[in-house]
C-alpha positions as CSV (number, residue, x, y, z in Angstrom):
1,X,16.0,5.2,20.3
2,X,12.5,6.4,19.7
3,X,10.9,5.6,16.4
4,X,7.9,7.5,15.0
5,X,5.8,5.1,13.0
6,X,3.2,6.5,10.5
7,X,0.7,4.4,8.5
8,X,-1.0,6.4,5.7
9,X,-4.2,4.5,5.2
10,X,-7.3,5.2,3.1
11,X,-9.5,5.9,6.1
12,X,-7.1,7.1,8.7
13,X,-3.5,8.1,9.1
14,X,-2.4,6.2,12.2
15,X,0.8,6.7,14.2
16,X,2.6,5.5,17.3
17,X,6.0,5.7,18.9
18,X,8.2,2.7,19.6
19,X,11.5,2.3,21.5
20,X,12.3,-0.9,19.7
21,X,9.8,-2.8,21.8
22,X,6.1,-2.3,22.4
23,X,4.2,0.4,20.7
24,X,2.7,3.4,22.4
25,X,-1.0,3.9,22.2
26,X,-2.0,4.3,18.6
27,X,-3.4,7.7,17.6
28,X,-5.1,8.5,14.3
29,X,-6.3,11.4,12.2
30,X,-8.8,11.0,9.4
31,X,-7.4,10.8,5.9
32,X,-8.6,13.8,4.0
33,X,-11.9,13.5,2.1
34,X,-11.7,13.4,-1.7
35,X,-11.9,16.7,-3.6
36,X,-13.2,14.7,-6.5
37,X,-15.1,11.4,-6.3
38,X,-17.4,11.0,-9.4
39,X,-17.3,7.2,-9.8
40,X,-14.3,7.5,-12.2
41,X,-11.9,10.1,-10.8
42,X,-10.9,9.9,-7.1
43,X,-8.6,12.8,-6.2
44,X,-7.4,14.2,-2.8
45,X,-5.7,17.6,-2.2
46,X,-2.0,16.7,-1.5
47,X,-1.7,19.8,0.7
48,X,-4.2,18.3,3.1
49,X,-2.4,15.0,3.3
50,X,1.0,16.7,3.9
51,X,-0.5,19.0,6.6
52,X,-1.5,16.0,8.6
53,X,1.9,14.3,8.2
54,X,3.8,17.5,9.2
55,X,1.5,17.9,12.2
56,X,2.3,14.4,13.4
57,X,6.0,14.7,12.8
58,X,6.2,18.1,14.5
59,X,4.4,17.2,17.6
60,X,6.0,13.8,18.2
61,X,9.5,13.5,19.7
62,X,11.5,10.7,18.0
63,X,15.0,9.9,16.6
64,X,13.7,8.7,13.2
65,X,10.6,8.2,11.2
66,X,9.2,5.1,9.5
67,X,6.3,5.4,7.1
68,X,4.0,2.9,5.4
69,X,1.5,4.1,2.7
70,X,-1.5,3.1,0.7
71,X,-0.3,2.0,-2.7
72,X,-1.4,2.4,-6.4
73,X,-1.8,6.2,-6.0
74,X,0.3,8.9,-7.6
75,X,0.6,12.5,-8.7
76,X,2.4,14.3,-11.5
77,X,4.7,17.3,-11.0
78,X,6.6,19.8,-13.2
79,X,10.3,20.2,-13.6
80,X,10.7,21.8,-10.2
81,X,8.7,19.0,-8.4
82,X,5.6,21.2,-8.0
83,X,2.4,19.2,-8.2
84,X,0.3,19.5,-11.4
85,X,-2.4,17.1,-10.2
86,X,-4.0,16.3,-6.9
87,X,-3.1,13.0,-5.3
88,X,-4.8,10.4,-7.6
89,X,-5.9,7.6,-5.3
90,X,-5.9,3.8,-5.8
91,X,-9.7,4.2,-6.0
92,X,-9.4,6.2,-9.2
93,X,-10.5,4.4,-12.4
94,X,-9.7,6.8,-15.2
95,X,-7.6,4.2,-17.1
96,X,-10.8,2.2,-17.7
97,X,-12.8,5.2,-18.7
98,X,-10.1,6.1,-21.3
99,X,-9.8,2.4,-22.4
100,X,-6.1,2.2,-21.6
101,X,-4.7,-1.3,-21.8
102,X,-1.0,-2.0,-21.3
103,X,1.1,-5.2,-21.2
104,X,2.3,-5.6,-17.6
105,X,4.5,-8.7,-17.0
106,X,4.9,-10.6,-13.7
107,X,8.3,-9.0,-13.2
108,X,6.5,-5.7,-12.7
109,X,5.2,-6.9,-9.3
110,X,1.7,-5.8,-10.3
111,X,-0.7,-6.2,-13.1
112,X,-2.8,-4.3,-15.6
113,X,-5.9,-3.1,-13.8
114,X,-8.2,-0.1,-13.7
115,X,-6.2,1.6,-11.0
116,X,-2.6,1.0,-12.2
117,X,-0.8,4.3,-12.0
118,X,1.1,3.8,-15.3
119,X,-2.2,3.3,-17.0
120,X,-3.6,6.3,-15.3
121,X,-0.8,8.4,-16.6
122,X,-1.5,7.2,-20.1
123,X,-5.1,8.3,-19.6
124,X,-3.9,11.8,-18.6
125,X,-1.7,11.9,-21.7
126,X,-4.7,11.0,-23.8
127,X,-7.4,13.1,-22.1
128,X,-5.4,16.1,-20.8
129,X,-2.5,16.6,-23.2
130,X,-1.9,20.2,-22.2
131,X,-1.4,19.1,-18.5
132,X,0.7,16.1,-19.5
133,X,3.0,18.4,-21.6
134,X,4.0,20.1,-18.4
135,X,4.7,16.9,-16.5
136,X,8.2,15.9,-15.9
137,X,8.1,14.0,-12.6
138,X,6.1,11.1,-11.2
139,X,5.5,10.5,-7.5
140,X,3.9,7.8,-5.5
141,X,2.2,9.0,-2.4
142,X,5.0,7.6,-0.4
143,X,7.7,9.2,-2.5
144,X,6.0,12.6,-2.4
145,X,5.8,12.4,1.4
146,X,9.5,11.5,1.4
147,X,10.2,14.4,-0.9
148,X,8.3,16.8,1.3
149,X,10.3,15.7,4.4
150,X,13.7,15.2,2.8
151,X,13.8,16.7,-0.6
152,X,14.3,13.3,-2.4
153,X,11.8,11.6,-4.6
154,X,12.4,8.1,-3.2
155,X,10.4,5.2,-1.8
156,X,10.9,1.5,-1.0
157,X,10.3,-1.0,-3.8
158,X,7.3,-2.4,-1.9
159,X,5.6,0.9,-2.7
160,X,7.3,1.8,-6.0
161,X,6.4,-1.5,-7.7
162,X,2.6,-0.8,-7.4
163,X,3.1,2.0,-10.0
164,X,3.9,-0.4,-12.8
165,X,7.1,1.4,-13.7
166,X,9.6,-1.1,-12.2
167,X,11.1,-4.6,-13.0
168,X,11.4,-6.1,-9.5
169,X,13.1,-9.2,-10.9
170,X,16.0,-7.3,-12.4
171,X,15.7,-4.4,-9.9
172,X,15.5,-1.7,-12.6
173,X,12.9,0.9,-13.6
174,X,11.3,0.9,-17.0
175,X,12.1,3.6,-19.5
176,X,9.9,6.6,-19.0
177,X,9.8,10.2,-20.2
178,X,8.9,11.1,-16.6
179,X,11.5,11.3,-13.8
180,X,10.6,8.3,-11.5
181,X,11.1,7.8,-7.8
182,X,14.4,6.1,-6.7
183,X,13.4,2.6,-5.5
184,X,15.2,1.3,-2.4
185,X,15.5,-2.4,-1.9
186,X,16.9,-2.2,1.6
187,X,15.7,-0.5,4.8
188,X,17.5,2.7,4.2
189,X,17.1,6.4,5.2
190,X,15.9,8.7,2.5
191,X,17.3,11.8,4.3
192,X,16.5,13.8,7.4
193,X,13.7,16.0,8.7
194,X,14.6,18.4,11.6
195,X,17.6,16.2,12.3
196,X,15.7,12.9,12.3
197,X,16.3,10.2,9.8
198,X,13.3,9.5,7.5
199,X,13.3,6.1,6.0
200,X,12.1,5.5,2.5
201,X,8.4,4.7,2.8
202,X,7.1,1.1,2.5
203,X,4.0,-0.5,1.1
204,X,1.2,-0.9,3.7
205,X,0.2,-4.4,2.7
206,X,3.8,-5.7,3.1
207,X,4.1,-4.0,6.4
208,X,0.8,-5.5,7.6
209,X,1.9,-9.0,6.7
210,X,5.3,-8.5,8.4
211,X,3.5,-7.3,11.5
212,X,1.2,-10.3,11.7
213,X,2.5,-13.0,14.1
214,X,3.4,-16.1,12.0
215,X,2.0,-14.5,8.9
216,X,4.8,-15.5,6.6
217,X,3.8,-19.2,6.9
218,X,0.1,-18.8,6.2
219,X,-2.4,-17.6,3.7
220,X,-3.1,-14.1,4.8
221,X,-6.4,-12.4,4.1
222,X,-5.8,-8.7,4.6
223,X,-9.2,-7.0,5.2
224,X,-8.9,-3.2,5.0
225,X,-10.9,-0.8,2.8
226,X,-9.9,-3.1,0.0
227,X,-8.9,-6.7,0.5
228,X,-6.1,-9.1,-0.7
229,X,-5.3,-12.8,-0.3
230,X,-1.6,-13.4,-0.2
231,X,1.2,-15.6,1.0
232,X,5.0,-15.2,1.2
233,X,7.3,-17.2,-1.1
234,X,11.1,-17.3,-1.2
235,X,12.8,-15.5,-4.1
236,X,10.9,-14.3,-7.1
237,X,7.7,-16.4,-7.6
238,X,5.3,-16.4,-10.6
239,X,1.7,-17.8,-10.8
240,X,-1.9,-16.8,-11.2
241,X,-1.3,-13.8,-8.8
242,X,0.6,-10.6,-8.6
243,X,4.3,-11.2,-7.7
244,X,4.6,-8.2,-5.3
245,X,8.1,-7.5,-3.8
246,X,8.4,-8.3,-0.1
247,X,11.3,-7.9,2.3
248,X,14.5,-9.9,2.1
249,X,14.2,-10.6,-1.6
250,X,11.0,-12.6,-1.1
251,X,7.7,-12.4,-3.0
252,X,4.3,-11.5,-1.6
253,X,2.1,-13.6,-3.9
254,X,-1.1,-11.6,-4.0
255,X,-4.6,-11.9,-5.4
256,X,-6.2,-8.5,-5.5
257,X,-9.6,-7.0,-6.1
258,X,-11.4,-8.8,-3.3
259,X,-14.3,-7.5,-1.2
260,X,-13.1,-5.5,1.7
261,X,-14.6,-3.0,4.1
262,X,-15.9,-0.8,1.4
263,X,-17.8,-3.7,-0.3
264,X,-19.0,-5.3,3.0
265,X,-20.6,-2.1,4.2
266,X,-23.4,-2.6,6.8
267,X,-23.7,-6.4,6.2
268,X,-27.3,-6.2,4.9
269,X,-26.7,-8.3,1.8
270,X,-28.4,-11.7,2.0
271,X,-26.0,-14.7,2.1
272,X,-23.1,-12.3,2.4
273,X,-21.0,-14.8,4.4
274,X,-21.5,-17.5,1.7
275,X,-20.5,-15.1,-1.1
276,X,-17.4,-13.9,0.7
277,X,-16.3,-17.4,1.6
278,X,-16.6,-18.5,-2.1
279,X,-14.7,-15.4,-3.3
280,X,-11.9,-15.8,-0.8
281,X,-11.6,-19.6,-1.3
282,X,-11.2,-19.1,-5.1
283,X,-8.5,-16.5,-4.4
284,X,-6.4,-18.8,-2.1
285,X,-6.7,-21.6,-4.6
286,X,-4.5,-19.5,-6.9
287,X,-1.7,-19.3,-4.3
288,X,1.1,-21.7,-3.3
289,X,-0.4,-24.2,-0.8
290,X,-0.5,-23.4,2.9
291,X,-2.2,-25.1,5.8
292,X,-3.6,-22.2,7.8
293,X,-5.5,-19.0,7.1
294,X,-4.6,-15.8,9.0
295,X,-7.2,-13.0,8.7
296,X,-6.0,-9.5,9.7
297,X,-6.9,-5.9,9.1
298,X,-9.4,-3.4,10.6
299,X,-12.5,-5.1,9.0
300,X,-11.7,-8.2,11.1
301,X,-12.2,-6.2,14.2
302,X,-15.3,-4.3,13.2
303,X,-17.1,-7.2,11.6
304,X,-15.8,-10.1,13.7
305,X,-19.0,-12.3,13.8
306,X,-19.3,-12.1,10.0
307,X,-15.6,-12.8,9.3
308,X,-15.7,-15.8,11.7
309,X,-18.7,-17.1,9.8
310,X,-16.8,-16.7,6.5
311,X,-13.7,-18.4,7.8
312,X,-15.6,-21.4,9.2
313,X,-17.1,-21.9,5.7
314,X,-13.6,-22.1,4.1
315,X,-12.6,-25.4,5.7
316,X,-9.1,-24.4,6.9
317,X,-7.7,-23.8,10.4
318,X,-7.8,-20.1,10.9
319,X,-6.7,-17.3,13.2
320,X,-8.1,-13.8,13.5
321,X,-5.7,-11.0,14.3
322,X,-7.6,-7.8,14.0
323,X,-5.0,-5.9,16.0
324,X,-2.1,-6.5,13.6
325,X,-1.5,-3.8,11.0
326,X,1.2,-1.9,9.2
327,X,2.3,-0.2,12.4
328,X,3.4,-3.5,13.8
329,X,5.4,-4.2,10.6
330,X,7.0,-0.8,10.8
331,X,8.0,-1.6,14.4
332,X,9.8,-4.7,13.2
333,X,11.6,-2.7,10.5
334,X,12.6,-0.1,13.1
335,X,14.1,-2.9,15.2
336,X,16.1,-4.1,12.2
337,X,17.5,-0.6,11.7
338,X,19.1,-0.7,15.1
339,X,21.1,-3.8,14.4
């Protein structure tokens, strides 16, 4: 079988084909530029995103489609699933501007932060009541892509939980006046597009960890546009971290809000390596103990000398794996689907 693998990142939409083994050469298309980026609001035209997804799907021969997606983004739609907003990115901070604060327990698989979608929705309710009055359906980016391809508002819990609307411990959604995406906990097809199975989309961080060789036994510093320090724990785990759902009923213990590619920029900051090493070491001190650090993500490849300098200051054995990303994780999931 041929599997089309698509990773919807913040900088690029990457894709490749797998036959259950090695990936084809990765291709990419730039993620659309924001229509609004004023320091508070960060919005992207959803039509531009879908156009790129359809172009990839239509030109690539495969038996099915696996998708990973950037998380913490969303859009609102009316009773007929027609968008009322643009795609509101994880880089949006309207909840902070509107001074929205919500209680978000560990069982949500996320935490209260400026880019929490549930908090962003409350900001829209507060600041745009006429728009909110028309809203009847909530989509993550993953679930809207799934809806566009299959007609179903559905996504995997690794993506859904980032919205703040789910209890990952009890596997239920929270009460909401909005229609929420169905959350899948297994690797399962959402429907079909042109005769091909389309699997419910997955969170990109979880796919990146799954795709990293030996990653489940290490601390993993995932360096993309944003960065996270994480490690995998069996069952549901709680601590001074986000208890994000992972595959097989496990938890991806995650410290968020770390300096990634967007913050590193062109490396001109004095003592940058020292600052990053201190920041990352503080993050891993919050996680269950591990004996090795695995550093992955695109920033690892583009800023390798800097990242090696950071890792050497952290005092742990480390490996760099700049090539591992969400596509490798999707490849493993596609192999599982054949069993």
